[in-house]
Structures are given as C-alpha cells and as structure tokens.
C-alpha atoms as one frame of an Amber mdcrd trajectory, in Angstrom:
protein
 -10.658  25.241  87.815  -7.255  23.553  86.700  -6.647  20.123  85.998  -4.572
  18.127  88.809  -1.012  17.512  87.622  -1.731  13.633  87.693  -4.502  14.450
  85.101  -2.198  16.418  82.701   0.219  13.593  82.776  -2.493  11.193  82.194
  -3.778  13.091  79.138  -0.354  13.511  77.779   0.018   9.732  77.933  -3.371
   8.976  76.157  -2.596  11.882  73.551   0.673   9.915  72.807  -1.132   6.581
  72.592  -3.456   8.206  70.191  -0.644   9.369  68.087   0.947   5.767  68.161
  -2.276   3.895  67.342  -3.078   6.164  64.303   0.352   5.444  62.691  -0.930
   1.808  62.025  -4.356   2.452  60.777  -5.301   1.983  57.135  -8.763   3.741
  56.968 -10.232   6.717  57.707 -13.075   5.363  59.420 -10.498   3.540  62.037
  -8.816   6.679  62.245 -12.153   8.400  63.182 -12.885   5.841  65.639  -9.577
   6.360  67.445 -10.370  10.029  67.550 -13.511   9.422  69.276 -12.058   7.117
  71.625  -9.413   9.829  72.697 -12.204  12.412  73.074 -13.868  10.386  75.578
 -11.088  11.132  77.827 -12.756  14.898  78.040 -16.113  13.648  78.342 -16.781
  13.951  74.747 -18.904  11.322  73.505 -20.028  13.326  70.096 -17.774  14.157
  67.465 -18.066  15.496  63.980 -15.382  16.380  61.065 -16.680  17.714  57.640
 -14.564  19.014  54.797 -15.997  21.846  52.742 -15.104  23.554  49.480 -13.821
  27.070  49.865 -17.213  28.458  48.339 -19.501  25.562  50.162 -22.265  27.217
  52.476 -23.612  24.003  53.889 -22.644  20.289  54.879 -23.390  17.755  52.328
 -22.976  14.238  53.579 -22.799  11.018  51.871 -22.705   7.736  53.282 -19.129
   6.464  53.001 -17.671   9.733  52.050 -14.579  10.393  53.998 -14.995  13.951
  53.998 -17.946  13.829  56.425 -17.439  11.843  59.542 -19.672  12.133  62.670
 -21.134  10.028  65.279 -23.872  12.421  66.385 -27.237  11.011  67.430 -29.129
  10.081  64.300 -32.212  11.621  65.364 -30.109  14.992  65.420 -28.453  14.306
  62.252 -31.818  13.753  60.648 -33.364  17.164  62.408 -29.903  19.120  61.637
 -30.512  18.661  57.593 -34.125  18.279  57.551 -34.155  22.127  58.872 -31.354
  23.334  56.790 -29.238  24.161  59.790 -26.388  22.872  57.614 -26.764  26.232
  55.674 -26.929  28.570  59.098 -24.605  26.768  61.368 -22.844  29.748  62.749
 -19.849  27.498  63.821 -19.091  27.078  60.071 -19.134  30.673  59.290 -17.115
  31.804  62.488 -14.573  28.777  61.666 -13.823  30.185  58.182 -12.694  33.433
  59.745 -10.743  31.816  62.696  -7.762  29.777  63.317  -8.092  28.646  66.892
 -10.783  26.723  68.208 -13.984  28.229  69.258 -16.091  27.468  72.276 -19.854
  27.316  71.174 -20.999  29.530  74.137 -18.856  32.304  72.683 -20.516  32.198
  69.536 -24.128  31.918  71.153 -23.357  35.081  73.422 -22.151  37.233  70.488
 -24.388  39.899  69.708 -23.645  39.451  66.188 -25.367  35.824  66.144 -29.000
  35.616  65.035 -31.727  33.888  66.776 -31.992  31.622  63.878 -28.222  30.765
  64.581 -28.912  30.524  68.134 -31.746  28.033  67.547 -29.149  25.415  66.207
 -27.493  25.574  69.511 -30.705  25.118  71.508 -32.124  22.424  69.377 -28.795
  20.484  69.651 -28.901  20.830  73.410 -32.459  18.887  73.530 -30.586  16.124
  71.455 -27.762  15.733  74.060 -25.072  18.204  72.671 -25.096  20.678  75.292
 -21.768  22.424  75.113 -18.958  22.199  72.386 -16.198  23.455  70.766 -15.413
  23.759  66.886 -11.706  23.552  65.416 -11.170  25.128  62.279  -8.671  23.616
  60.011  -7.521  25.830  57.138  -5.274  24.127  54.272  -3.650  25.294  50.948
  -5.514  26.843  48.249  -8.559  27.934  50.360  -9.249  24.273  51.596 -11.120
  24.229  54.794 -12.461  21.613  57.401 -14.002  21.849  60.625 -14.078  19.598
  63.642 -16.655  19.483  66.414 -16.252  17.829  70.058 -19.393  18.182  72.341
 -20.523  17.263  75.782 -23.701  16.063  77.158 -23.546  18.492  79.975 -23.288
  22.384  80.312 -20.007  23.614  81.006 -17.228  25.372  79.418 -14.432  23.479
  78.100 -11.039  24.005  80.164  -8.239  25.337  78.151  -6.068  22.217  78.528
  -8.992  20.058  77.047  -9.001  22.314  73.975  -5.413  22.116  73.530  -5.157
  18.457  73.235  -8.456  18.128  71.084  -7.372  20.948  68.789  -3.952  18.737
  68.503  -5.635  15.484  67.987  -8.032  17.491  65.192  -5.004  18.612  63.598
  -3.563  15.364  63.757  -6.585  13.701  62.458  -7.042  16.367  59.448  -3.413
  15.643  58.443  -3.857  12.055  58.446  -7.152  11.981  56.624  -5.518  14.150
  53.702  -2.794  11.420  53.420  -5.343   8.705  52.819  -7.032  11.048  50.250
  -3.921  11.384  48.297  -3.063   7.990  48.385  -6.606   6.856  47.265  -6.824
   9.607  44.511  -3.446   8.334  43.088  -4.645   4.579  43.463  -7.845   5.308
  41.878  -6.118   7.146  38.750  -3.447   4.715  38.227  -5.882   2.059  37.936
  -4.898   1.806  34.137  -4.651  -1.476  32.424  -1.048  -2.224  30.622  -2.269
  -1.472  27.447  -3.856   1.911  28.508  -0.651   2.702  30.108   1.354   1.928
  26.843  -0.909   4.241  24.857  -0.918   7.209  27.033   2.836   6.756  27.471
   3.323   7.183  23.349   0.756  10.122  23.724   2.840  11.810  26.051   5.936
  11.164  23.773   3.877  12.999  21.238   2.941  10.189  19.134  -0.401  10.240
  16.956  -2.973   7.384  17.358  -1.832   6.440  14.050   1.832   6.286  15.197
   0.847   4.362  18.166  -0.858   1.528  16.683   1.785   1.102  14.343   4.484
   0.964  17.363   2.480  -1.593  19.826   0.704  -3.448  16.720  -3.049  -2.397
  17.101  -5.427  -0.574  15.084  -6.133   2.855  15.389  -9.450   2.471  16.590
  -8.165   0.303  19.188  -5.699   2.840  20.307  -8.474   5.668  20.523 -10.321
   3.237  22.495  -7.854   2.547  25.044  -7.000   6.591  25.065 -10.685   7.300
  25.808 -10.625   4.836  28.466  -7.751   7.011  30.006  -9.193  10.246  29.556
 -12.495   8.973  31.626 -10.262   7.273  34.088  -8.217  10.588  34.580 -11.500
  12.834  34.473 -10.049  14.917  31.653 -11.505  16.300  28.282  -8.310  16.017
  26.220  -5.589  13.119  25.390  -2.905  15.717  26.385  -4.264  16.642  29.947
  -4.714  13.020  30.120  -0.952  12.427  29.490   0.217  15.220  31.478  -2.003
  14.070  34.644  -0.463  10.560  34.357   3.085  11.937  34.441   2.222  14.256
  37.477   0.844  11.232  39.141   3.817   8.814  38.181   1.642   6.632  36.578
   3.988   6.674  33.277   7.571   7.980  33.101   9.208   9.476  30.137
C-alpha cells in the first residue's frame, strides 16, 4: 500500500526538520536521540547503531562508546550478548556484502540462512522487535557500520519508509564521523605548551641535548616531555609522534 500524498509531504517536512536539528547538536548521544525521534514517524521505537572494524565478527558494546548506540529493551540486549547472538547475527554478515537496506524478513526467508541465525530473529520478536531493516554504512579503508530500525508489529517496511530511514541513517553516520574526528584531534592535541615546544623541535630534527640548550631545560626534562607526547599520541617513537603532531596540525614547522 502506498502512502497518501499528505503523508509523503509530512515525512519530507519531518526529514528536513531532522536535518536542521542535527546541525546544532554537540554530542553523538544527542544526535542519536534526534534520530530515534525521527524514526518514530515510521512507528520504529527501536534503533541500534554499531560501528565495526573490518575484521570484527561480533559487536562489543561499551558503556559510553559512540561506536555502539542503541535503545533496544534492556532484557533483549542482555539476552543478545549472553547467547552470543552478536557473533551469528545474519544482518551483520549480509550487510557487509550489501549497499542498500535489507529487510529482516528477506534474510529470514533466504534459504542460505541457518536455523541458528533464524533464532536471532525469533527471539528478537519475543522481546518486541518483530520486524525491521538493517542499513549498511560502508566507508573508506574497509570501515563499516550498521543501523537497525525495528517495529513492534509484524509487517513489511514500505519503500518510502526505507528510503527516509536509509537517508537518516547515512546522515547520522556522517555526523558521528565528524564528532569522532573532532574528538580524536582534541584528545591528541591535549599537549602542554612545553610538550608542544619539545615535539616541535624534534620535528625540526633537533636532539634532546640540542632542545635542552635551545629552551633552557635539562636533557632528562626534554626526554620526559617527549615521552609524554609519545604516550598521548600513542606512538613508539619520537619521530612518529612528531609526524602525527604535524598531521593533526598541533604544531607547525
């Protein structure tokens, strides 16, 4: 059944409002709340977002981790990870090979889906997630994320619904990436003025002895500051730390 023209216009207005609201968000959690509110326009109270490494088989959520955000019922979350469903969830496997959104019913009815994989859907339904879609979100260098939207009732997602949710998921994913990059730069640039001074002279090819003479501190103090920089930049050498600092524009030659 197609949506009436009035409904299409209403969804377009809500989508435009969602885009406008996300421009003013300062945290991923706020962005997720806006996405969840938008999904309610399509009767989807359950939303889950997970970012996975290229070789990661299952989800490994951590409290406060922006790579995993969801509002699934607590009981289902506990059951999902207790049973190891994160390692056999067929939506993850299928999404890695697809670009477009996938209806859960399509995966469930596929002859290649195993009984163990179907059990994930069967149990989800018992906790209120009776039908849903998964939106694959592929990025550079093999990066991958997946967004799930679920209904509390049986029924197929309409094409219009899938289109809007897919666009919202992509927008959310791109915004989260901006937050992640900003946080990464902010974290790595958390160097003291003296640490920046020492790594700057390191980037200019000076030894610890030379740096000490230039800025008037001992060699041991120079090495202390450089070791702190290496730790903050998560590197094993001063040269790599200097390169990272330049790349992140923490220092300039």
